[in-house]
N, C-alpha and C positions, 0 to 999 in steps of 0.2 A: 551527591556525587557517588559514583560506583567505586567499590573498593578496588576492583581490577579493571583496567581499560581494555579495549578491544585488542590492541596490539600485543599486550601481555598474554591474554588468553590464547590468542592465535599462536604465539611463539611456543607456549606450553603444549598445545595440541599438536603442532608440527613436530616438536621434539618427540612426542609420543609416537607419532606416525613414522618418524625416521628410525624408531627403535632405540632411542637414546636412554631408555629406562622405562620402568613400569610406573604405575600410579604413585606408589610410595616414594620411589627414588626421585621422580620429577617434583613431587610435592616438597620434598626436603631441599632439592637443589634450588627451586624457585621461591622457597620460603612461604609456602602455602600451608597453613596449619591443619586443614582438613583434607585428607586424601580423597574423600568423596567429592570434593570440588573439582579436582582434576578429572575424576571418573565422569562426572556430570558433563563437563565441557567436551570431553571426547565423544560421549554419547550424542550430545546435541549436534556436534559437527557431523558425525556419521549419519545422523537421521535427517538433519535440516540444512546442513552446510554452514560455512563460516559466517554468513550474514546473520545467523540466529544468535551469534555471540554478542551482537550489538544490543545495547539497551534500547528499548522502545521509547520514543519521544512522547507519544501520547498514550493515554490510558485507554485500553480497549475494553468495551463492554460486551458481555455475552448474554444471549437470551436465556430465559429460564428453561426452555426446551433443550437447548444445547447443554446446559449444565446437567439436566436430568439424564440426557443421553450419555454424557461422559461418566457420571457417577454410576449409572447402570452398567456401563462397560467395565468400569473399575471393579465393581462388586462381583461381576460374573466372570471376569477374565483371570483374576488372581495376580495380575501384573503389578509392578510397583507404581508409586505415584509418578515417578519420573518417566517410566516407559509409557504409561497412559497419556501423560502430558505431551510427550513427544509425538505419539500417534495422532493426537488431535491438534498439534501445533500450538500448544499453550506455552507460555514463556518459562514456566517452572513447575516442578512437582508440588511446591508449596501452595500454589493457587488451588490445585486439585485437593490437597490435604485440607485446606480451609473449606472448600465446598463440601467435602465429605463430613467434616465436623458439623457444619451448618445443617446438612441433611440429617445427621443423627439427632441433633437437638430439635429442629423445627419441622423436619419432613420436607415435602415438596413446597410447602408454603414459604419456606426459607429462601427459595429461589425467586419468588415473585418480587417485582420492583417495589421499593419502599419510598415513601415521600421523604424528601430531604429538606433541610432548612427549617426556618421558622414558619409557622402557619400564617396565612395572610390575615390582615386585620379587617375582618368583615364586620359590618355594623350588625349588632344583635338587635333583633326586633323585640320590642317590649311586648309582653303578653298583656293584651288589653282585657281587663276583667270587666265584664258587663256590669254597669252600675245597677244595683237593685233599686227599685222605686222605694222612696222613703215613705214611712207611714205618716199618717196625719200628725201624730205627736212629734215625730222627728222633723217634719217640715216646719211646724210651729216653733220648735226649739231653734232651728236654723235661722228662721226669720227674726226671732227674738235676739239672737246673738248679733245679727247684722244691725238691728235697730239700736242695740246698746252701743255698738262700735260707732255708729253714725252720731248718736247723741254725745258720746265722749268727744268726738271730733268737733262737734259744734261748740261744746263747752270750752274746749281748748282755744278755738278761734275767738270766742267772746273774751276769754281771759287775756288773750294777747292783744285784744282791741282791734282785731281784723274784721273785715266785712264777711258776712256769711253769704255764700253764693245763693242766687235766686232759686236755683234748682232745689237746694236744701231747705230754703224757707218755704217753698211751695209744698214740699214733701212733709215738712213739720206741720204745716197748717192742715194738710189733708189727713195726716195721721191723728192729729188731735181732734179733728172733726169726726173722724171715723170712730175714735175711741169713745167720744161723747154719745154717738149714735148707738154704739153697741152696748153701752152701759144702761141705756133707757129701756 
């Protein structure tokens, strides 16, 4: 909520226009701690009218080109933040001051739109490393590991008194026949 409402600001500016006092006297009479506040309200009304004293309901966005133009004008004209803001219809000199500081820190890139919020959850593609062909020795080691695992499984089944599947019986028979042939 605003510190001062529209009617209060309007009454202070109207008192100034009627000649009831200067900035300092009106600031004291109305209990405004900063004299510059009264001065700012009077300037705003002189330049843009009483409607400019109303707070804006929605936040206005400005293009990066507009910001560059305003900053360029500010740097070349020598006017105050408030005067330049009023010339361009900005709500306050503070906005221009913020842009100026941003320009000093980051340059023109500071005016470019930035992404806001959390990044979307995109699925990361796993890098598939091409499998290198195994050497003959590695292939034999791999086959040996598989056969040991299969043999351990069959021994467990026998120990538990379970039936050994026909597929495994056939493979056992073939492997024992092959081993006898290869040993000859």
